[in-house]
C-alpha positions as CSV (number, residue, x, y, z in Angstrom):
1,M,0.0,0.0,0.0
2,A,2.9,2.4,0.8
3,A,4.3,1.6,-2.7
4,K,0.9,2.0,-4.4
5,S,0.4,5.4,-2.8
6,V,3.5,6.7,-4.6
7,D,2.6,5.0,-7.9
8,I,0.8,8.2,-9.0
9,M,3.9,10.3,-8.5
10,E,6.2,11.4,-11.3
11,N,9.1,9.0,-11.9
12,A,7.5,6.4,-9.6
13,D,9.0,3.6,-11.6
14,K,12.5,4.9,-10.5
15,K,11.6,5.5,-6.8
16,T,12.0,2.8,-4.2
17,C,10.0,1.7,-1.1
18,K,12.0,0.7,2.0
19,M,10.8,-1.3,5.0
20,G,12.9,-2.1,8.0
21,I,11.9,-4.5,10.8
22,V,13.5,-4.2,14.2
23,V,14.9,-7.5,15.4
24,D,15.5,-8.0,19.1
25,G,18.8,-9.8,19.7
26,R,18.3,-10.8,23.3
27,G,16.6,-14.1,22.5
28,R,19.0,-14.8,19.6
29,L,22.1,-14.3,21.9
30,S,20.5,-16.6,24.5
31,S,20.3,-19.5,22.1
32,G,17.0,-20.6,23.6
33,D,18.4,-21.1,27.1
34,D,15.7,-20.0,29.5
35,D,18.2,-19.0,32.2
36,K,20.2,-16.9,29.7
37,I,16.9,-15.3,28.5
38,A,15.9,-14.4,32.0
39,L,19.4,-13.0,32.6
40,M,19.4,-10.9,29.4
41,A,16.0,-9.5,30.3
42,T,17.6,-7.8,33.4
43,Y,19.9,-5.7,31.3
44,F,18.9,-2.2,30.4
45,G,19.4,-1.0,26.9
46,N,18.8,-2.1,23.3
47,V,20.1,-5.2,21.6
48,L,18.5,-4.4,18.2
49,S,19.2,-4.6,14.5
50,I,17.2,-3.0,11.8
51,P,17.6,-5.0,8.6
52,F,15.7,-3.5,5.7
53,G,14.6,-4.3,2.2
54,E,14.3,-1.9,-0.8
55,K,12.5,-2.5,-4.0
56,I,11.5,-0.4,-7.0
57,I,7.9,0.7,-6.6
58,G,6.8,-0.5,-10.0
59,E,8.1,-4.0,-9.1
60,L,6.2,-4.0,-5.8
61,T,2.9,-2.9,-7.3
62,D,3.2,-5.5,-10.1
63,Q,3.8,-8.5,-7.7
64,P,1.3,-10.3,-5.5
65,L,1.5,-9.8,-1.7
66,S,2.8,-13.3,-1.2
67,W,5.9,-12.3,-3.3
68,V,6.5,-9.2,-1.1
69,A,6.2,-11.4,2.0
70,D,8.8,-13.8,0.6
71,E,11.2,-10.9,-0.1
72,V,10.7,-9.6,3.5
73,H,11.5,-13.1,4.9
74,E,14.6,-13.3,2.7
75,Y,16.2,-10.0,3.9
76,L,15.4,-10.9,7.5
77,K,17.1,-14.3,7.3
78,A,20.6,-13.0,8.0
79,A,19.5,-10.7,10.9
80,V,17.8,-13.3,13.1
81,T,20.9,-15.3,14.0
82,K,23.2,-15.3,17.0
83,E,26.2,-14.8,14.6
84,H,24.6,-11.6,13.2
85,F,24.3,-10.1,16.7
86,L,27.8,-11.2,17.8
87,G,29.1,-9.5,14.7
88,L,27.1,-6.4,15.4
89,I,28.5,-6.2,18.9
90,D,32.0,-6.4,17.5
91,W,31.2,-3.6,15.0
92,V,29.8,-1.4,17.7
93,E,32.9,-1.9,19.9
94,A,35.1,-1.1,16.9
95,H,33.2,2.2,16.2
96,R,32.6,3.3,19.8
97,P,32.0,6.1,20.9
98,E,30.7,7.3,17.5
99,S,26.9,7.5,17.5
100,T,25.2,5.6,14.7
101,I,21.8,5.6,13.1
102,A,20.2,2.9,11.0
103,K,20.8,3.6,7.3
104,L,17.1,3.4,6.6
105,C,16.3,6.0,9.3
106,G,19.2,8.3,8.2
107,S,18.4,8.2,4.5
108,G,14.7,8.8,5.0
109,S,12.1,8.7,2.3
110,S,13.3,11.4,-0.2
111,D,13.5,8.7,-2.9
112,G,10.2,7.0,-1.9
113,P,8.4,5.8,1.2
114,A,10.4,4.4,4.1
115,F,9.1,3.0,7.4
116,V,10.2,0.8,10.3
117,V,8.1,-1.9,12.1
118,S,9.3,-1.2,15.6
119,S,10.2,-3.7,18.3
120,G,8.0,-1.4,20.5
121,Q,5.1,-3.3,19.0
122,M,5.7,-5.9,21.8
123,F,6.1,-3.3,24.5
124,P,3.2,-3.8,26.9
125,T,1.9,-0.2,26.8
126,V,-1.6,-1.4,27.8
127,K,-0.2,-2.6,31.1
128,V,1.7,0.6,32.0
129,D,0.3,2.6,34.9
130,F,2.4,5.3,36.7
131,G,-0.3,5.8,39.3
132,W,-2.6,8.1,37.4
133,G,-4.1,5.6,35.0
134,K,-3.1,4.0,31.7
135,P,-1.6,6.1,29.0
136,A,-3.6,7.2,26.0
137,V,-0.5,7.2,23.7
138,G,2.9,5.6,24.0
139,S,5.8,6.4,21.8
140,Y,9.6,6.5,21.6
141,H,9.4,9.3,19.0
142,F,12.2,11.9,19.2
143,P,13.3,14.5,16.6
144,W,16.0,12.5,14.9
145,G,15.9,14.6,11.7
146,G,14.8,11.7,9.5
147,D,11.5,11.2,7.9
148,A,11.0,7.5,7.9
149,G,7.8,6.4,9.6
150,Y,7.4,3.7,12.2
151,V,4.8,1.5,13.9
152,M,4.1,1.3,17.6
153,P,1.4,-0.4,19.7
154,S,-1.6,1.6,20.8
155,P,-2.3,1.6,24.6
156,A,-5.8,3.1,24.0
157,R,-6.9,0.0,22.0
158,D,-5.2,-3.3,22.8
159,G,-4.1,-5.0,19.5
160,D,-4.1,-1.8,17.4
161,W,-0.9,-0.2,16.1
162,L,-0.1,3.5,15.8
163,M,1.6,4.4,12.5
164,Y,3.8,7.5,12.4
165,L,4.2,8.5,8.8
166,H,5.4,11.5,6.9
167,L,3.1,11.6,3.8
168,L,2.1,13.9,1.1
169,K,-1.6,14.8,0.9
170,R,-2.1,12.7,-2.2
171,Q,-0.5,9.7,-0.4
172,I,-2.9,10.1,2.5
173,K,-5.9,10.3,0.2
174,S,-4.7,7.1,-1.6
175,I,-4.4,5.2,1.6
176,E,-7.7,6.5,2.9
177,D,-9.5,5.6,-0.3
178,A,-8.0,2.1,-0.3
179,A,-8.1,1.2,3.4
180,S,-10.3,3.5,5.4
181,H,-11.7,0.3,7.0
182,I,-8.3,-0.4,8.4
183,F,-6.7,3.0,9.1
184,R,-8.3,5.5,11.3
185,P,-7.2,9.0,12.1
186,L,-5.7,9.6,15.5
187,T,-8.4,11.6,17.2
188,S,-9.5,12.3,20.8
189,E,-12.4,9.9,20.2
190,Y,-10.1,7.1,19.0
191,L,-7.8,7.7,22.1
192,K,-10.9,7.7,24.4
193,L,-9.7,10.8,26.1
194,A,-13.1,11.5,27.5
195,D,-12.6,8.4,29.6
196,F,-9.6,9.9,31.3
197,P,-10.0,11.8,34.6
198,P,-8.9,15.4,34.5
199,L,-5.4,16.0,35.8
200,I,-6.4,19.1,37.8
201,T,-9.7,19.1,39.8
């Protein structure tokens, strides 16, 4: 759908669509050992990799969804192994203390749509309560300077995802026309803000 929304743009046959999927390395480094998994869970910080695939938009729109799914599985293969994460740790150690950003996030979407399916989709936002009730919105968004979108879980509606995307008006219209039964605008009604008690009484 992201690719089709760009299909109407000039030179769309030369533009690409990029999708990254955040892979959590904790389970991979633990090799399925329950004790190691429990130990890794006590460490603070990220053990993440963001492999991504990139295809010409015309190719994506001409192929069936099953082909796209196969391509995604193919580029994920190398990043879901223990060896990948051990190599990534070595790379980080060799480049420390330089800060890094995933190529997908840094390059953004100037040559076509780009988005990341976040590992935050498994973060239990619906269970978070700091003492004043559950949150209406949960996000790790920060102004990183890139324009790649990403997906996060919605604490307001368990099972829903929030999609943060930078889109042109014609792209928004294309997505709304094709999938208004799936995508809904982020409004106070959707977030159920009327259900929240006022902060000041």
